[in-house]
C-alpha positions in Angstrom: 21.7 56.0 -65.5 19.7 56.8 -68.7 18.1 53.9 -70.5 17.8 53.7 -74.2 14.4 54.8 -75.7 14.4 51.9 -78.2 13.7 48.5 -76.7 16.1 45.7 -77.5 14.9 43.2 -80.2 16.5 39.9 -80.7 17.7 38.3 -83.9 14.8 35.9 -83.8 12.3 38.7 -83.8 14.0 40.3 -86.9 14.0 37.0 -88.7 10.3 36.5 -88.1 9.7 40.1 -89.2 11.5 39.5 -92.5 9.6 36.2 -93.1 6.3 38.1 -92.5 7.3 40.8 -95.0 8.1 38.2 -97.6 4.8 36.4 -97.0 3.0 39.7 -97.4 4.7 40.4 -100.7 3.9 36.9 -101.9 0.3 37.3 -100.9 0.3 34.5 -98.3 -0.3 36.8 -95.4 -2.7 39.8 -95.0 -1.3 43.2 -95.4 -0.5 45.6 -92.6 -3.2 48.1 -91.6 -2.6 51.8 -90.7 -4.4 54.0 -88.2 -7.4 54.6 -90.4 -7.9 50.9 -91.1 -6.5 51.0 -94.6 -4.2 48.3 -95.9 -0.6 49.3 -96.6 1.0 48.0 -99.8 3.8 45.6 -98.8 5.9 46.6 -101.9 6.2 50.2 -100.7 9.6 50.7 -99.1 9.8 51.3 -95.3 11.3 54.8 -95.6 8.1 55.8 -97.5 5.5 53.9 -95.4 6.9 54.9 -92.0 7.6 58.5 -92.9 5.6 61.1 -90.7 2.8 62.4 -92.8 1.2 65.8 -92.0 -2.3 64.4 -91.7 -3.7 67.6 -90.2 -3.0 69.4 -93.5 -5.2 67.1 -95.5 -8.7 68.1 -96.8 -10.7 67.8 -93.5 -13.9 68.9 -95.3 -14.1 65.6 -97.1 -16.5 63.3 -95.4 -15.0 60.1 -93.9 -17.0 57.0 -94.7 -16.9 54.0 -92.5 -15.7 51.0 -94.5 -17.8 48.6 -92.5 -21.1 50.6 -92.8 -21.6 51.6 -96.5 -24.7 51.8 -98.6 -23.1 49.3 -100.9 -23.3 46.5 -98.3 -27.0 47.1 -97.4 -29.3 44.7 -99.1 -32.7 43.2 -98.7 -33.1 40.5 -96.0 -34.8 37.9 -98.1 -36.9 35.3 -96.5 -37.1 37.1 -93.1 -40.4 36.9 -91.2 -41.8 39.5 -88.8 -45.1 38.4 -87.1 -47.0 35.1 -87.1 -50.7 35.6 -86.7 -53.0 32.9 -85.4 -56.3 34.1 -87.0 -57.2 35.9 -90.2 -57.0 39.7 -90.1 -58.9 42.1 -92.1 -57.0 43.4 -95.1 -54.6 40.5 -95.3 -54.1 38.1 -98.2 -57.3 36.0 -98.7 -55.2 33.0 -99.9 -52.5 32.6 -97.2 -53.4 35.2 -94.6 -50.2 37.3 -94.7 -50.5 41.0 -94.2 -47.7 42.1 -96.4 -49.3 41.3 -99.8 -52.7 40.7 -101.4 -54.2 37.6 -103.0 -53.2 38.7 -106.5 -49.5 38.8 -105.7 -49.4 35.9 -103.3 -46.3 33.7 -103.9 -48.1 30.5 -102.6 -50.1 28.1 -104.6 -53.8 29.0 -104.8 -55.7 27.1 -102.2 -58.9 25.4 -102.8 -60.4 27.2 -99.8 -58.5 30.3 -98.8 -57.4 31.3 -95.3 -60.1 33.9 -95.2 -62.7 31.1 -94.9 -60.8 28.3 -93.2 -58.9 30.5 -90.7 -56.1 27.9 -90.7 -52.4 27.7 -91.8 -51.9 31.5 -91.6 -48.6 32.4 -93.0 -46.2 34.9 -91.3 -45.7 38.4 -92.5 -42.6 39.0 -94.7 -40.1 41.7 -93.8 -40.6 44.6 -96.2 -37.7 47.1 -96.5 -37.3 50.3 -98.4 -33.6 50.9 -98.8 -32.1 54.2 -99.8 -29.2 53.1 -102.0 -26.6 55.4 -103.5 -25.9 55.8 -107.2 -23.2 53.2 -107.2 -25.0 50.7 -105.0 -28.0 50.7 -107.3 -25.8 49.7 -110.2 -23.6 47.3 -108.4 -24.1 43.8 -109.9 -22.6 42.1 -107.0 -24.5 43.9 -104.3 -26.1 41.4 -102.0 -23.9 38.6 -103.0 -22.6 36.4 -100.2 -18.9 35.5 -100.9 -19.1 32.5 -98.6 -21.2 30.7 -101.3 -18.1 30.6 -103.5 -16.3 28.4 -101.0 -18.5 25.5 -102.2 -17.1 25.8 -105.7 -13.5 26.0 -104.3 -14.0 22.9 -102.1 -15.5 21.0 -105.1 -12.5 21.6 -107.3 -10.0 21.0 -104.5 -11.6 17.6 -103.8 -11.6 16.7 -107.4 -7.9 17.7 -107.7 -7.0 15.6 -104.6 -8.9 12.6 -106.1 -7.0 13.0 -109.4 -3.6 13.1 -107.7 -4.5 10.1 -105.6 -5.6 8.1 -108.6 -2.5 9.0 -110.6 -0.3 8.0 -107.7 -2.1 4.6 -107.3 -1.8 3.9 -111.1 1.9 4.7 -111.0 2.5 2.4 -108.1 0.5 -0.3 -109.7 2.5 -0.1 -112.9 5.7 -0.3 -111.0 4.5 -3.3 -109.0 3.5 -5.1 -112.2 6.9 -4.4 -113.7 8.5 -5.7 -110.6 6.5 -9.0 -110.7 7.5 -9.6 -114.3 11.2 -9.5 -113.3 11.0 -12.3 -110.7 13.5 -14.3 -112.6 16.3 -11.9 -111.6 18.5 -12.2 -108.6 17.6 -10.9 -105.1 20.0 -8.0 -105.5 18.2 -6.9 -108.6 14.9 -7.2 -106.7 16.2 -5.0 -104.0 17.3 -2.5 -106.6 13.8 -2.6 -108.0 12.4 -1.9 -104.5 14.6 1.1 -104.2 13.5 2.3 -107.7 9.9 2.0 -106.5 10.7 4.1 -103.5 12.5 6.6 -105.6 9.6 6.8 -108.0 7.2 7.4 -105.1 9.4 10.2 -103.9 9.6 11.7 -107.4 5.8 11.4 -107.7 5.4 13.3 -104.4 7.8 16.0 -105.6 5.8 16.4 -108.8 2.6 16.6 -106.8 4.1 19.3 -104.6 5.3 21.1 -107.7 1.8 21.4 -109.1 0.5 22.5 -105.7 -1.0 26.0 -105.8 -0.5 28.2 -102.8 -3.6 30.0 -101.4 -3.2 33.8 -101.7 -4.7 36.4 -99.5 -6.6 39.1 -101.2 -4.7 42.2 -100.1 -3.4 45.4 -101.6 -0.1 44.0 -102.8 -0.9 40.3 -102.8 1.2 38.0 -105.0 0.0 36.3 -108.1 -1.7 32.9 -107.9 0.4 30.1 -109.2 3.3 27.7 -108.3 6.2 29.2 -106.4 8.7 27.6 -108.7 7.3 29.3 -111.8 7.8 32.8 -110.3 10.9 34.7 -111.5 13.8 34.5 -109.1 14.7 38.1 -108.2 18.2 37.1 -106.9 19.3 36.2 -110.4 21.6 38.8 -112.1 19.8 40.6 -114.9 21.4 40.1 -118.4 22.1 43.8 -118.7 24.2 43.7 -115.5 26.5 40.9 -116.6 28.8 43.3 -118.3 28.8 47.0 -117.4 31.2 48.0 -120.1 29.6 50.7 -122.4 31.1 49.1 -125.5 29.7 45.7 -124.7 26.4 44.2 -126.0 23.6 46.7 -126.5 20.4 46.2 -124.3 17.1 47.5 -125.6 14.9 48.4 -122.6 11.8 48.7 -124.7 11.9 45.1 -126.1 14.1 43.8 -123.3 16.4 42.2 -125.8 20.1 41.8 -126.0 21.2 40.4 -129.3 24.9 40.0 -128.8 26.7 38.0 -126.1 27.6 40.2 -123.1 30.5 37.9 -122.2 32.1 36.7 -125.4 35.4 35.7 -123.8 34.0 33.6 -121.0 33.8 29.8 -121.0 30.6 28.7 -122.8 30.1 25.9 -120.2 29.9 28.3 -117.4 27.7 30.9 -119.1 23.9 30.6 -118.7 23.1 33.4 -121.2 24.8 33.8 -124.6 22.6 36.5 -126.2 19.3 36.4 -128.0 21.1 35.7 -131.4 22.1 32.3 -129.9 18.5 31.3 -130.0 17.5 33.3 -133.1 20.2 31.6 -135.2 18.9 28.1 -134.5 15.8 26.0 -135.0 12.9 27.6 -136.9 13.6 31.2 -136.0 16.8 31.2 -138.0 15.1 30.5 -141.4 11.3 30.7 -141.2 10.8 30.6 -145.0 12.9 27.4 -145.3 11.1 25.8 -142.3 7.7 26.7 -144.0 8.9 25.1 -147.3 10.1 22.0 -145.5 6.7 21.7 -143.7 4.8 22.0 -147.0 7.0 19.3 -148.6 6.4 17.1 -145.6 2.6 17.5 -145.9 2.8 16.7 -149.6 4.8 13.6 -149.0 2.5 12.5 -146.2 -0.6 12.8 -148.5 1.3 10.9 -151.3 2.2 8.1 -148.9 -1.4 8.1 -147.6 -2.8 7.6 -151.1 -0.4 4.8 -151.8 -1.2 2.9 -148.6 -5.0 3.1 -149.0 -5.1 0.2 -151.5 -2.8 -1.9 -149.2 -5.2 -1.9 -146.2 -6.5 -5.3 -145.2 -10.2 -5.7 -145.6 -12.1 -8.7 -144.3 -15.5 -9.9 -145.6 -18.1 -12.3 -144.4 -20.0 -14.9 -146.4 -22.6 -12.4 -147.5 -19.9 -10.0 -148.9 -20.3 -7.5 -146.1 -17.1 -5.8 -144.8 -16.2 -6.9 -141.3 -12.9 -4.9 -140.9 -11.6 -2.0 -142.9 -14.5 0.4 -142.6 -12.1 3.2 -143.1 -12.8 2.9 -146.8 -15.6 5.0 -148.2 -18.5 2.6 -148.9 -21.2 3.8 -151.3 -24.6 2.7 -150.0 -26.6 0.6 -152.4 -30.1 1.5 -153.5 -33.1 -0.6 -152.5 -34.0 -0.8 -156.2 -32.5 -3.3 -158.7 -29.5 -2.0 -160.6 -28.0 -3.1 -164.0 -30.9 -5.5 -164.7 -31.5 -5.9 -168.5 -35.0 -7.3 -169.4 -36.6 -8.2 -172.7 -33.4 -8.5 -174.6 -32.4 -4.9 -173.9 -28.7 -3.9 -173.6 -29.4 -0.8 -171.6 -31.5 0.0 -168.5 -34.8 1.8 -168.5 -34.3 5.5 -168.2 -31.1 5.7 -170.3 -33.0 7.5 -173.1 -34.9 10.8 -172.9 -36.9 12.4 -175.7 -40.0 14.5 -175.9 -40.5 14.4 -172.1 -40.5 10.6 -172.1 -38.1 8.0 -170.7 -37.0 5.0 -172.7 -34.2 2.5 -173.6 -31.1 3.9 -175.3 -30.4 0.6 -177.2 -33.6 0.8 -179.3 -35.0 4.2 -178.4 -38.4 2.8 -177.3 -40.5 4.6 -174.8 -42.7 1.6 -173.8 -41.5 0.0 -170.6 -42.4 -3.6 -171.4 -41.4 -3.6 -175.1 -38.9 -6.0 -176.6 -35.6 -4.6 -177.9 -35.4 -4.2 -181.7 -31.9 -2.8 -181.9 -30.7 -0.5 -184.6 -33.3 -1.9 -187.1 -36.0 -0.6 -184.8 -34.5 2.8 -184.7 -34.3 3.0 -188.5 -37.8 1.7 -188.9 -39.1 4.3 -186.5 -37.3 7.1 -188.3 -38.6 6.0 -191.7 -42.2 5.8 -190.4 -41.8 9.3 -189.0 -40.5 10.6 -192.3 -43.4 9.0 -194.2 -46.0 10.4 -191.7 -44.5 13.9 -192.2 -44.7 13.6 -196.0 -48.4 12.5 -195.9 -49.3 15.4 -193.6 -47.6 17.9 -195.9 -49.3 16.4 -199.0 -52.7 16.6 -197.2 -52.2 20.2 -196.1 -51.2 21.2 -199.7 -54.3 19.6 -201.1 -56.6 21.3 -198.6 -55.0 24.7 -199.0 -56.7 25.8 -202.2 -60.5 25.4 -202.3 -62.2 24.3 -205.4 -63.3 27.0 -207.9 -66.9 25.9 -208.2 -67.4 25.7 -204.4 -65.7 29.1 -204.0 -68.0 30.7 -206.7 -71.1 29.3 -204.9 -69.9 30.6 -201.6 -69.3 34.1 -203.0 -72.8 34.1 -204.5 -74.3 33.1 -201.1 -72.3 35.8 -199.4 -73.7 38.4 -201.8 -77.3 37.3 -201.1 -76.7 37.4 -197.3 -75.4 41.0 -197.5 -78.4 42.1 -199.6 -80.8 40.6 -197.1 -79.1 42.2 -194.0 -78.8 45.7 -195.4 -82.0 46.7 -193.8 -81.8 45.9 -190.1 -85.6 46.1 -189.7 -86.1 43.2 -192.0 -83.4 41.2 -190.3 -84.7 37.8 -189.2 -84.4 36.4 -185.7 -83.6 32.8 -186.6 -80.6 31.7 -188.7 -81.2 29.8 -192.0 -78.6 27.1 -191.5 -77.6 24.7 -188.8 -74.4 23.3 -190.3 -70.8 24.5 -189.5 -68.9 27.1 -191.5 -67.0 25.5 -194.4 -63.6 26.6 -195.7 -65.1 27.9 -198.9 -67.5 30.1 -196.9 -64.6 31.5 -194.9 -62.7 32.3 -198.0 -65.7 34.1 -199.6 -66.1 36.1 -196.3 -62.5 37.2 -196.5 -62.9 38.2 -200.1 -66.1 40.3 -199.6 -65.0 41.8 -196.3 -64.3 45.5 -196.3 -60.8 46.4 -195.1 -61.2 49.7 -193.3 -57.6 50.1 -192.5 -56.5 49.5 -196.1 -55.4 52.8 -197.6 -56.1 51.5 -201.2 -59.7 50.5 -200.5 -61.2 53.4 -202.4 -59.3 52.7 -205.5 -60.7 50.2 -208.0 
């Protein structure tokens, strides 16, 4: 009797196999490995992954690299020691005694007396490697990184998340217990109901905690996305473009994945879970964005108007010294350390309210002396009249001094002629001057009259 070539497999085995495939697709289980040790994408259908491939027809000239022994995983063994010497050796570091470096590049602190002379505390030789890395391995930023170090970060955040959940749960239970204590005046039946509510709240809290729980994913070829399981899209739901297969029904745009019209217009609205994209576009802000923006602007304007009206209605409390105790929301202008609005010497304005000719003064009387008494408008008029009188006297004096006297001018001209006659011969010119007084105005006028104007074009004409 011939036996079947395929061994019998129970229903339990098939169920476990399906669960394993679902876990691999979700990323909770490692992917399946083929003959060469490569991972198989769990999303590839079985008829494609189990099909016989003609591996003997592939490019056999291509070198096969061992995934466990690549140049990218080779790195320096930092901190490794080779040999521990007991005495100082010739050619070793004079500071610590190691043979792998010299005293100039010694990583230790410079000793007061080096190992060359003390022959004590000889350090071990470091492991020196010369790796032949490939082009990619030289430029790999993560080469030599130990992934196990990241588990510390993961453990820290997991512990913090557990502590947060525990604290929230304790706070929730504490609030419910306080609420229960406040209702002690009610009947025992109501107390029992409160106890049931507390238990229900605890159950709801545990459900919420489970909802926020993040499943650990396995890093595989087709691993699932990290996140809560409930947030993932349910593949068993019917797509909206399959609700009505009639060609004349609602149009579905595959590029934007939108279906504006209702695919089932004749169905009961209470039984439909999808009524078309226009059902959402014709409501809320998407229906009239301009109108919503206008309403928002009006709301902001009304809010600012009400805010300005309520500023003066805020309660402000003061102490005996006049300082504000409450109501610091108001803008308080800081006071100066100098005295303000203090009028001295009968003045009606402060010092510095008047500025003229680069001098500060009082505006009430226009005086520039700090300690002066105020004279009012009469003082301003007196100062103006005195200024006018001084200007008139100066103008009169200048007019009288403009024209020199005729006799003095004639004498000055005569002296200028005599001086020119004496200085015509430079050999007879005397060394010392004949006068010690200053030049008068008449002498300057005589010099101007007798001076020869070389640039004058009419100088040669009488």
